[in-house]
mmCIF entry with sequence, helices, sheets and N, C-alpha, C, O atoms, coordinates in Angstrom:
data_MODEL
# 
_entry.id   MODEL 
# 
_entity.id                         1 
_entity.type                       polymer 
_entity.pdbx_number_of_molecules   1 
# 
_entity_poly.entity_id                      1 
_entity_poly.type                           'polypeptide(L)' 
_entity_poly.nstd_linkage                   no 
_entity_poly.nstd_monomer                   no 
_entity_poly.pdbx_seq_one_letter_code       NAASVTGQMIALDGGQHLAWETPDIMGIRE 
_entity_poly.pdbx_seq_one_letter_code_can   NAASVTGQMIALDGGQHLAWETPDIMGIRE 
_entity_poly.pdbx_strand_id                 A 
# 
loop_
_entity_poly_seq.entity_id 
_entity_poly_seq.num 
_entity_poly_seq.mon_id 
_entity_poly_seq.hetero 
1 1  ASN n 
1 2  ALA n 
1 3  ALA n 
1 4  SER n 
1 5  VAL n 
1 6  THR n 
1 7  GLY n 
1 8  GLN n 
1 9  MET n 
1 10 ILE n 
1 11 ALA n 
1 12 LEU n 
1 13 ASP n 
1 14 GLY n 
1 15 GLY n 
1 16 GLN n 
1 17 HIS n 
1 18 LEU n 
1 19 ALA n 
1 20 TRP n 
1 21 GLU n 
1 22 THR n 
1 23 PRO n 
1 24 ASP n 
1 25 ILE n 
1 26 MET n 
1 27 GLY n 
1 28 ILE n 
1 29 ARG n 
1 30 GLU n 
# 
_struct_asym.id          A 
_struct_asym.entity_id   1 
# 
loop_
_struct_conf.conf_type_id 
_struct_conf.id 
_struct_conf.pdbx_PDB_helix_id 
_struct_conf.beg_label_comp_id 
_struct_conf.beg_label_asym_id 
_struct_conf.beg_label_seq_id 
_struct_conf.pdbx_beg_PDB_ins_code 
_struct_conf.end_label_comp_id 
_struct_conf.end_label_asym_id 
_struct_conf.end_label_seq_id 
_struct_conf.pdbx_end_PDB_ins_code 
_struct_conf.beg_auth_comp_id 
_struct_conf.beg_auth_asym_id 
_struct_conf.beg_auth_seq_id 
_struct_conf.end_auth_comp_id 
_struct_conf.end_auth_asym_id 
_struct_conf.end_auth_seq_id 
_struct_conf.pdbx_PDB_helix_class 
_struct_conf.details 
_struct_conf.pdbx_PDB_helix_length 
HELX_P HELX_P1 AA1 ALA A 2  ? ASP A 13 ? ALA A 2  ASP A 13 1 ? 12 
HELX_P HELX_P2 AA2 HIS A 17 ? GLU A 21 ? HIS A 17 GLU A 21 1 ? 5  
HELX_P HELX_P3 AA3 PRO A 23 ? ARG A 29 ? PRO A 23 ARG A 29 1 ? 7  
# 
_struct_conf_type.id          HELX_P 
_struct_conf_type.criteria    ? 
_struct_conf_type.reference   ? 
# 
loop_
_atom_site.group_PDB 
_atom_site.id 
_atom_site.type_symbol 
_atom_site.label_atom_id 
_atom_site.label_alt_id 
_atom_site.label_comp_id 
_atom_site.label_asym_id 
_atom_site.label_entity_id 
_atom_site.label_seq_id 
_atom_site.pdbx_PDB_ins_code 
_atom_site.Cartn_x 
_atom_site.Cartn_y 
_atom_site.Cartn_z 
_atom_site.occupancy 
_atom_site.B_iso_or_equiv 
_atom_site.pdbx_formal_charge 
_atom_site.auth_seq_id 
_atom_site.auth_comp_id 
_atom_site.auth_asym_id 
_atom_site.auth_atom_id 
_atom_site.pdbx_PDB_model_num 
ATOM 1   N N  . ASN A 1 1  ? -47.473 45.701 -2.905 1.00 0.00 ? 1  ASN A N  1 
ATOM 2   C CA . ASN A 1 1  ? -46.261 46.305 -2.399 1.00 0.00 ? 1  ASN A CA 1 
ATOM 3   C C  . ASN A 1 1  ? -45.066 45.398 -2.665 1.00 0.00 ? 1  ASN A C  1 
ATOM 4   O O  . ASN A 1 1  ? -45.220 44.211 -2.952 1.00 0.00 ? 1  ASN A O  1 
ATOM 5   N N  . ALA A 1 2  ? -43.883 45.972 -2.566 1.00 0.00 ? 2  ALA A N  1 
ATOM 6   C CA . ALA A 1 2  ? -42.647 45.228 -2.857 1.00 0.00 ? 2  ALA A CA 1 
ATOM 7   C C  . ALA A 1 2  ? -42.519 43.996 -1.988 1.00 0.00 ? 2  ALA A C  1 
ATOM 8   O O  . ALA A 1 2  ? -42.157 42.923 -2.471 1.00 0.00 ? 2  ALA A O  1 
ATOM 9   N N  . ALA A 1 3  ? -42.812 44.144 -0.710 1.00 0.00 ? 3  ALA A N  1 
ATOM 10  C CA . ALA A 1 3  ? -42.687 43.020 0.231  1.00 0.00 ? 3  ALA A CA 1 
ATOM 11  C C  . ALA A 1 3  ? -43.660 41.902 -0.149 1.00 0.00 ? 3  ALA A C  1 
ATOM 12  O O  . ALA A 1 3  ? -43.304 40.725 -0.102 1.00 0.00 ? 3  ALA A O  1 
ATOM 13  N N  . SER A 1 4  ? -44.876 42.267 -0.520 1.00 0.00 ? 4  SER A N  1 
ATOM 14  C CA . SER A 1 4  ? -45.880 41.280 -0.900 1.00 0.00 ? 4  SER A CA 1 
ATOM 15  C C  . SER A 1 4  ? -45.460 40.539 -2.153 1.00 0.00 ? 4  SER A C  1 
ATOM 16  O O  . SER A 1 4  ? -45.536 39.312 -2.218 1.00 0.00 ? 4  SER A O  1 
ATOM 17  N N  . VAL A 1 5  ? -45.014 41.293 -3.148 1.00 0.00 ? 5  VAL A N  1 
ATOM 18  C CA . VAL A 1 5  ? -44.565 40.702 -4.419 1.00 0.00 ? 5  VAL A CA 1 
ATOM 19  C C  . VAL A 1 5  ? -43.386 39.765 -4.171 1.00 0.00 ? 5  VAL A C  1 
ATOM 20  O O  . VAL A 1 5  ? -43.317 38.668 -4.725 1.00 0.00 ? 5  VAL A O  1 
ATOM 21  N N  . THR A 1 6  ? -42.464 40.221 -3.330 1.00 0.00 ? 6  THR A N  1 
ATOM 22  C CA . THR A 1 6  ? -41.289 39.395 -2.998 1.00 0.00 ? 6  THR A CA 1 
ATOM 23  C C  . THR A 1 6  ? -41.739 38.104 -2.322 1.00 0.00 ? 6  THR A C  1 
ATOM 24  O O  . THR A 1 6  ? -41.213 37.030 -2.613 1.00 0.00 ? 6  THR A O  1 
ATOM 25  N N  . GLY A 1 7  ? -42.682 38.207 -1.450 1.00 0.00 ? 7  GLY A N  1 
ATOM 26  C CA . GLY A 1 7  ? -43.189 37.021 -0.752 1.00 0.00 ? 7  GLY A CA 1 
ATOM 27  C C  . GLY A 1 7  ? -43.777 36.022 -1.739 1.00 0.00 ? 7  GLY A C  1 
ATOM 28  O O  . GLY A 1 7  ? -43.546 34.819 -1.616 1.00 0.00 ? 7  GLY A O  1 
ATOM 29  N N  . GLN A 1 8  ? -44.541 36.515 -2.727 1.00 0.00 ? 8  GLN A N  1 
ATOM 30  C CA . GLN A 1 8  ? -45.115 35.646 -3.743 1.00 0.00 ? 8  GLN A CA 1 
ATOM 31  C C  . GLN A 1 8  ? -44.034 35.009 -4.585 1.00 0.00 ? 8  GLN A C  1 
ATOM 32  O O  . GLN A 1 8  ? -44.108 33.822 -4.904 1.00 0.00 ? 8  GLN A O  1 
ATOM 33  N N  . MET A 1 9  ? -43.019 35.795 -4.950 1.00 0.00 ? 9  MET A N  1 
ATOM 34  C CA . MET A 1 9  ? -41.907 35.286 -5.761 1.00 0.00 ? 9  MET A CA 1 
ATOM 35  C C  . MET A 1 9  ? -41.176 34.193 -5.015 1.00 0.00 ? 9  MET A C  1 
ATOM 36  O O  . MET A 1 9  ? -40.827 33.161 -5.589 1.00 0.00 ? 9  MET A O  1 
ATOM 37  N N  . ILE A 1 10 ? -40.946 34.422 -3.730 1.00 0.00 ? 10 ILE A N  1 
ATOM 38  C CA . ILE A 1 10 ? -40.250 33.428 -2.896 1.00 0.00 ? 10 ILE A CA 1 
ATOM 39  C C  . ILE A 1 10 ? -41.077 32.136 -2.829 1.00 0.00 ? 10 ILE A C  1 
ATOM 40  O O  . ILE A 1 10 ? -40.528 31.036 -2.876 1.00 0.00 ? 10 ILE A O  1 
ATOM 41  N N  . ALA A 1 11 ? -42.385 32.285 -2.719 1.00 0.00 ? 11 ALA A N  1 
ATOM 42  C CA . ALA A 1 11 ? -43.265 31.119 -2.653 1.00 0.00 ? 11 ALA A CA 1 
ATOM 43  C C  . ALA A 1 11 ? -43.207 30.340 -3.957 1.00 0.00 ? 11 ALA A C  1 
ATOM 44  O O  . ALA A 1 11 ? -43.194 29.109 -3.941 1.00 0.00 ? 11 ALA A O  1 
ATOM 45  N N  . LEU A 1 12 ? -43.173 31.042 -5.088 1.00 0.00 ? 12 LEU A N  1 
ATOM 46  C CA . LEU A 1 12 ? -43.161 30.395 -6.396 1.00 0.00 ? 12 LEU A CA 1 
ATOM 47  C C  . LEU A 1 12 ? -41.782 29.797 -6.679 1.00 0.00 ? 12 LEU A C  1 
ATOM 48  O O  . LEU A 1 12 ? -41.682 28.694 -7.216 1.00 0.00 ? 12 LEU A O  1 
ATOM 49  N N  . ASP A 1 13 ? -40.737 30.509 -6.325 1.00 0.00 ? 13 ASP A N  1 
ATOM 50  C CA . ASP A 1 13 ? -39.379 30.078 -6.628 1.00 0.00 ? 13 ASP A CA 1 
ATOM 51  C C  . ASP A 1 13 ? -38.858 29.086 -5.605 1.00 0.00 ? 13 ASP A C  1 
ATOM 52  O O  . ASP A 1 13 ? -37.912 28.346 -5.875 1.00 0.00 ? 13 ASP A O  1 
ATOM 53  N N  . GLY A 1 14 ? -39.473 29.068 -4.429 1.00 0.00 ? 14 GLY A N  1 
ATOM 54  C CA . GLY A 1 14 ? -39.007 28.161 -3.395 1.00 0.00 ? 14 GLY A CA 1 
ATOM 55  C C  . GLY A 1 14 ? -38.137 28.891 -2.391 1.00 0.00 ? 14 GLY A C  1 
ATOM 56  O O  . GLY A 1 14 ? -37.637 28.282 -1.444 1.00 0.00 ? 14 GLY A O  1 
ATOM 57  N N  . GLY A 1 15 ? -37.948 30.201 -2.588 1.00 0.00 ? 15 GLY A N  1 
ATOM 58  C CA . GLY A 1 15 ? -37.183 30.997 -1.630 1.00 0.00 ? 15 GLY A CA 1 
ATOM 59  C C  . GLY A 1 15 ? -35.700 30.706 -1.697 1.00 0.00 ? 15 GLY A C  1 
ATOM 60  O O  . GLY A 1 15 ? -35.019 30.806 -0.677 1.00 0.00 ? 15 GLY A O  1 
ATOM 61  N N  . GLN A 1 16 ? -35.174 30.351 -2.852 1.00 0.00 ? 16 GLN A N  1 
ATOM 62  C CA . GLN A 1 16 ? -33.747 30.046 -2.962 1.00 0.00 ? 16 GLN A CA 1 
ATOM 63  C C  . GLN A 1 16 ? -32.950 31.301 -3.293 1.00 0.00 ? 16 GLN A C  1 
ATOM 64  O O  . GLN A 1 16 ? -32.262 31.836 -2.425 1.00 0.00 ? 16 GLN A O  1 
ATOM 65  N N  . HIS A 1 17 ? -33.030 31.785 -4.541 1.00 0.00 ? 17 HIS A N  1 
ATOM 66  C CA . HIS A 1 17 ? -32.187 32.918 -4.948 1.00 0.00 ? 17 HIS A CA 1 
ATOM 67  C C  . HIS A 1 17 ? -32.698 34.224 -4.358 1.00 0.00 ? 17 HIS A C  1 
ATOM 68  O O  . HIS A 1 17 ? -31.903 35.111 -4.048 1.00 0.00 ? 17 HIS A O  1 
ATOM 69  N N  . LEU A 1 18 ? -34.020 34.358 -4.197 1.00 0.00 ? 18 LEU A N  1 
ATOM 70  C CA . LEU A 1 18 ? -34.556 35.602 -3.646 1.00 0.00 ? 18 LEU A CA 1 
ATOM 71  C C  . LEU A 1 18 ? -34.280 35.685 -2.146 1.00 0.00 ? 18 LEU A C  1 
ATOM 72  O O  . LEU A 1 18 ? -34.245 36.776 -1.576 1.00 0.00 ? 18 LEU A O  1 
ATOM 73  N N  . ALA A 1 19 ? -34.086 34.540 -1.516 1.00 0.00 ? 19 ALA A N  1 
ATOM 74  C CA . ALA A 1 19 ? -33.826 34.516 -0.080 1.00 0.00 ? 19 ALA A CA 1 
ATOM 75  C C  . ALA A 1 19 ? -32.533 35.235 0.245  1.00 0.00 ? 19 ALA A C  1 
ATOM 76  O O  . ALA A 1 19 ? -32.446 35.953 1.241  1.00 0.00 ? 19 ALA A O  1 
ATOM 77  N N  . TRP A 1 20 ? -31.524 35.040 -0.601 1.00 0.00 ? 20 TRP A N  1 
ATOM 78  C CA . TRP A 1 20 ? -30.242 35.715 -0.337 1.00 0.00 ? 20 TRP A CA 1 
ATOM 79  C C  . TRP A 1 20 ? -30.189 37.070 -1.004 1.00 0.00 ? 20 TRP A C  1 
ATOM 80  O O  . TRP A 1 20 ? -29.361 37.910 -0.653 1.00 0.00 ? 20 TRP A O  1 
ATOM 81  N N  . GLU A 1 21 ? -31.085 37.291 -1.983 1.00 0.00 ? 21 GLU A N  1 
ATOM 82  C CA . GLU A 1 21 ? -31.099 38.561 -2.689 1.00 0.00 ? 21 GLU A CA 1 
ATOM 83  C C  . GLU A 1 21 ? -31.801 39.642 -1.866 1.00 0.00 ? 21 GLU A C  1 
ATOM 84  O O  . GLU A 1 21 ? -31.528 40.831 -2.032 1.00 0.00 ? 21 GLU A O  1 
ATOM 85  N N  . THR A 1 22 ? -32.695 39.228 -0.987 1.00 0.00 ? 22 THR A N  1 
ATOM 86  C CA . THR A 1 22 ? -33.429 40.189 -0.168 1.00 0.00 ? 22 THR A CA 1 
ATOM 87  C C  . THR A 1 22 ? -33.450 39.742 1.297  1.00 0.00 ? 22 THR A C  1 
ATOM 88  O O  . THR A 1 22 ? -34.520 39.492 1.851  1.00 0.00 ? 22 THR A O  1 
ATOM 89  N N  . PRO A 1 23 ? -32.282 39.643 1.922  1.00 0.00 ? 23 PRO A N  1 
ATOM 90  C CA . PRO A 1 23 ? -32.192 39.195 3.325  1.00 0.00 ? 23 PRO A CA 1 
ATOM 91  C C  . PRO A 1 23 ? -32.832 40.194 4.299  1.00 0.00 ? 23 PRO A C  1 
ATOM 92  O O  . PRO A 1 23 ? -33.341 39.817 5.355  1.00 0.00 ? 23 PRO A O  1 
ATOM 93  N N  . ASP A 1 24 ? -32.791 41.472 3.917  1.00 0.00 ? 24 ASP A N  1 
ATOM 94  C CA . ASP A 1 24 ? -33.374 42.506 4.771  1.00 0.00 ? 24 ASP A CA 1 
ATOM 95  C C  . ASP A 1 24 ? -34.884 42.361 4.835  1.00 0.00 ? 24 ASP A C  1 
ATOM 96  O O  . ASP A 1 24 ? -35.476 42.468 5.909  1.00 0.00 ? 24 ASP A O  1 
ATOM 97  N N  . ILE A 1 25 ? -35.513 42.115 3.681  1.00 0.00 ? 25 ILE A N  1 
ATOM 98  C CA . ILE A 1 25 ? -36.964 41.931 3.639  1.00 0.00 ? 25 ILE A CA 1 
ATOM 99  C C  . ILE A 1 25 ? -37.341 40.660 4.386  1.00 0.00 ? 25 ILE A C  1 
ATOM 100 O O  . ILE A 1 25 ? -38.306 40.638 5.151  1.00 0.00 ? 25 ILE A O  1 
ATOM 101 N N  . MET A 1 26 ? -36.576 39.614 4.158  1.00 0.00 ? 26 MET A N  1 
ATOM 102 C CA . MET A 1 26 ? -36.849 38.327 4.830  1.00 0.00 ? 26 MET A CA 1 
ATOM 103 C C  . MET A 1 26 ? -36.793 38.509 6.351  1.00 0.00 ? 26 MET A C  1 
ATOM 104 O O  . MET A 1 26 ? -37.629 37.987 7.088  1.00 0.00 ? 26 MET A O  1 
ATOM 105 N N  . GLY A 1 27 ? -35.781 39.265 6.799  1.00 0.00 ? 27 GLY A N  1 
ATOM 106 C CA . GLY A 1 27 ? -35.645 39.487 8.229  1.00 0.00 ? 27 GLY A CA 1 
ATOM 107 C C  . GLY A 1 27 ? -36.854 40.207 8.795  1.00 0.00 ? 27 GLY A C  1 
ATOM 108 O O  . GLY A 1 27 ? -37.316 39.882 9.889  1.00 0.00 ? 27 GLY A O  1 
ATOM 109 N N  . ILE A 1 28 ? -37.369 41.181 8.062  1.00 0.00 ? 28 ILE A N  1 
ATOM 110 C CA . ILE A 1 28 ? -38.506 41.950 8.532  1.00 0.00 ? 28 ILE A CA 1 
ATOM 111 C C  . ILE A 1 28 ? -39.779 41.079 8.493  1.00 0.00 ? 28 ILE A C  1 
ATOM 112 O O  . ILE A 1 28 ? -40.564 41.079 9.441  1.00 0.00 ? 28 ILE A O  1 
ATOM 113 N N  . ARG A 1 29 ? -39.969 40.354 7.411  1.00 0.00 ? 29 ARG A N  1 
ATOM 114 C CA . ARG A 1 29 ? -41.148 39.510 7.253  1.00 0.00 ? 29 ARG A CA 1 
ATOM 115 C C  . ARG A 1 29 ? -41.154 38.382 8.270  1.00 0.00 ? 29 ARG A C  1 
ATOM 116 O O  . ARG A 1 29 ? -42.200 38.028 8.813  1.00 0.00 ? 29 ARG A O  1 
ATOM 117 N N  . GLU A 1 30 ? -39.983 37.823 8.523  1.00 0.00 ? 30 GLU A N  1 
ATOM 118 C CA . GLU A 1 30 ? -39.851 36.747 9.511  1.00 0.00 ? 30 GLU A CA 1 
ATOM 119 C C  . GLU A 1 30 ? -40.058 37.324 10.904 1.00 0.00 ? 30 GLU A C  1 
ATOM 120 O O  . GLU A 1 30 ? -39.990 36.592 11.891 1.00 0.00 ? 30 GLU A O  1 
# 
């Protein structure tokens, strides 16, 4: 799913650019 893929991307990237690119998903996941 999108959320799962995003989580993996954030883990690989360090959560820098994707963190601000998907604040809504981050808020839900957090």
